[in-house]
Every structure is written in C-alpha cells, then in structure tokens.
C-alpha positions in Angstrom: -3.0 6.3 -12.7 -0.2 8.8 -12.0 1.6 6.1 -10.0 1.9 3.9 -13.1 3.3 6.9 -15.1 5.9 7.6 -12.4 6.8 4.0 -12.2 7.3 3.8 -15.9 9.4 6.9 -15.8 11.5 5.4 -12.9 12.0 2.1 -14.8 13.1 4.0 -17.9 15.6 6.1 -15.8 16.9 3.2 -13.8 17.1 0.5 -16.5 17.3 2.6 -19.6 14.6 0.9 -21.6 11.1 -0.8 -21.2 10.9 -3.2 -24.2 12.0 -6.7 -23.3 12.0 -6.2 -19.6 11.2 -8.9 -17.0 9.2 -7.5 -14.2 8.5 -9.4 -10.9 5.6 -8.1 -8.9 5.4 -9.2 -5.3 2.8 -9.1 -2.5 -0.8 -8.0 -2.7 -1.5 -8.4 -6.3 -5.3 -8.8 -5.9 -6.0 -5.4 -4.3 -2.9 -3.4 -5.2 -4.1 -0.9 -7.8 -0.5 0.1 -8.5 0.3 -3.3 -10.0 -2.9 -3.4 -12.0 -2.2 0.0 -13.6 1.4 -0.7 -14.2 0.6 -4.0 -15.8 -1.7 -2.4 -18.3 0.8 0.3 -19.1 3.8 -2.0 -19.4 1.6 -4.2 -21.7 1.9 -1.5 -24.3 5.6 -2.3 -24.7 7.2 -5.1 -26.6 8.3 -8.4 -25.1 7.6 -7.4 -21.5 7.2 -10.5 -19.3 6.0 -10.8 -15.7 6.5 -13.1 -12.7 3.7 -12.6 -10.2 4.6 -13.6 -6.7 1.8 -13.7 -4.1 0.0 -16.0 -1.8 -3.0 -17.8 -3.4 -5.4 -15.4 -1.5 -3.8 -12.3 -3.2 -3.1 -13.4 -6.8 -3.5 -11.0 -9.7 -7.1 -10.5 -10.7 -8.5 -12.2 -13.8 -9.0 -8.8 -15.5 -5.2 -8.3 -15.5 -4.2 -11.9 -16.4 -6.8 -11.9 -19.2 -5.2 -8.7 -20.5 -1.8 -10.5 -20.5 -3.3 -13.4 -22.5 -5.1 -11.2 -25.0 -1.9 -9.3 -25.6 0.3 -12.4 -25.7 2.3 -11.3 -22.7 4.3 -14.0 -21.0 3.6 -14.3 -17.3 3.9 -16.9 -14.6 2.6 -17.1 -11.1 4.7 -18.1 -8.1 4.5 -18.2 -4.4 8.2 -17.8 -3.6 10.0 -14.5 -3.8 13.1 -16.4 -4.8 11.4 -17.4 -8.1 11.2 -13.8 -9.2 14.6 -12.5 -8.3 16.2 -12.9 -11.7 14.0 -10.1 -13.1 15.1 -6.7 -14.3 12.7 -5.0 -11.9 11.4 -6.3 -8.6 8.2 -4.3 -7.7 7.4 -4.9 -4.1 4.0 -4.1 -2.6 2.5 -4.2 0.9 -0.3 -6.3 2.0 -3.1 -3.8 2.7 -4.6 -4.2 6.1 -7.8 -2.4 5.1 -8.7 -5.1 2.6 -9.1 -7.8 5.3 -12.3 -8.4 7.2 -10.5 -11.1 9.2 -7.6 -9.5 11.1 -6.0 -12.9 11.7 -5.8 -13.5 7.9 -4.0 -10.2 7.5 -1.6 -11.0 10.3 -0.9 -14.4 8.6 -0.1 -12.8 5.2 1.3 -9.3 5.9 4.9 -10.3 6.1 4.9 -13.4 3.9 7.4 -11.8 1.6 10.2 -9.8 3.2 13.0 -8.7 0.9 16.4 -8.8 2.6 20.0 -8.1 1.5 20.6 -11.9 1.2 18.0 -12.1 -1.5 19.9 -9.6 -3.6 23.4 -11.2 -3.5 24.4 -11.8 -7.1 21.2 -10.2 -8.4 20.9 -7.2 -10.7 17.2 -6.3 -10.3 16.1 -2.7 -9.7 13.9 -2.6 -6.6 10.8 -0.5 -6.6 7.9 0.0 -4.2 5.0 2.5 -4.3 5.3 3.1 -0.6 4.4 3.2 2.2 6.0 -0.1 3.3 5.1 -2.0 6.4 8.0 -4.4 6.7 8.1 -6.1 3.3 11.5 -4.6 2.6 14.2 -4.9 5.3 15.5 -1.4 5.9 19.0 -2.8 5.3 18.1 -3.0 1.6 17.7 0.8 1.6 21.5 1.4 1.1 21.6 -0.9 -1.9 22.2 1.2 -5.0 19.5 -0.9 -6.8 16.9 0.2 -4.2 15.1 2.8 -6.4 12.0 3.4 -4.2 13.2 6.7 -2.7 14.2 7.9 -6.2 10.8 6.6 -7.3 9.2 9.0 -4.8 11.2 12.0 -6.2 10.3 10.9 -9.7 6.6 10.9 -8.6 6.9 14.5 -7.5 8.5 15.5 -10.9 6.0 13.5 -12.9 3.0 14.9 -11.1 4.3 18.4 -11.3 4.7 18.0 -15.1 1.2 16.6 -15.5 -0.3 19.4 -13.4 1.6 22.0 -15.4 0.3 20.5 -18.6 -3.3 20.3 -17.4 -3.2 23.9 -16.2 -1.7 25.1 -19.4 1.6 26.2 -17.9 3.7 24.2 -20.4 
C-alpha cells in the first residue's frame, strides 16, 4: 500500500494535480499489485480515467474493473502501447517471472511492451515505474525529463519515512 501512496505523491509533484488525469497502465496488470492499489486510490479522485495496456493473459483483474464500473470511472483496455501514449501519466510495470509456471509463456510476454524514446516524440506524459525493471523501458528513456521513476524512488523514501514517523509518534 505504501507504493500507491508514493505514486500518488509523485503524480501530484510531477503533474500538479490528480483530478481529471488520464493514466495509462502498461504490462502485467493481472498480478501487479502496484497497479491494483494505485487504481483504487486514484478512484477516490474526480474524473480520472484509465487506459489499460496488457496482453490478454495479463489484463486487469475483475475486482479492479468492477471497481471502475461501480465508481463510474472511464477505462478502456488495449493491447498496443501506442494506444496509451496520450495519457498524462504512463505507468509501466514489469512482467513478473515468478507468476508463470510455464517459462516459455513468460519468455513470450516479458518484453511485449518496451518503451523507447521514439514512443515519446511529441508526447507529454510523465513516465513512472515501481521498479525494478527488466527491459520494459529502454535505458535511453532515463535521460528524458519526463522519466520520473528515479524521482519516484526518492519520493518513496520520503513518503515511507513520514509514515514511519507518524506511526512511531515522532511527528
């Protein structure tokens, strides 16, 4: 759950607001707990919409899409990363090897979505990733000022320190 809090903090710092944002989530949406928690948290804000990019085998679970429907949150599913690049925030995730019993299935899907500098030409999205990454973001993207994932890590440290201080009565 702290990942969702630090992601929310990062989005606020990077974009300046949460209400009305378009968030694209890419990769392993079925097993990625970060995208589930972040979806529920973002669902508390006004007019947030989602584009969910994943292979059919790794689509967002029903518990999350049901939440979207119950809250009247606009979302659409896609299989192409290009369909989600006009978002305010592009949230990349890795395909998790440990979730696959069949190693060949993992190998087939692990690098289905690789974000490259070419994808970002003319785009304004903030790029986030909970890390670690395994190849889904070309290292050449790291120097792009919109690549926020290393700032996201720092924000995680700050957020978790603040939470621990509050829990331990130090604030």
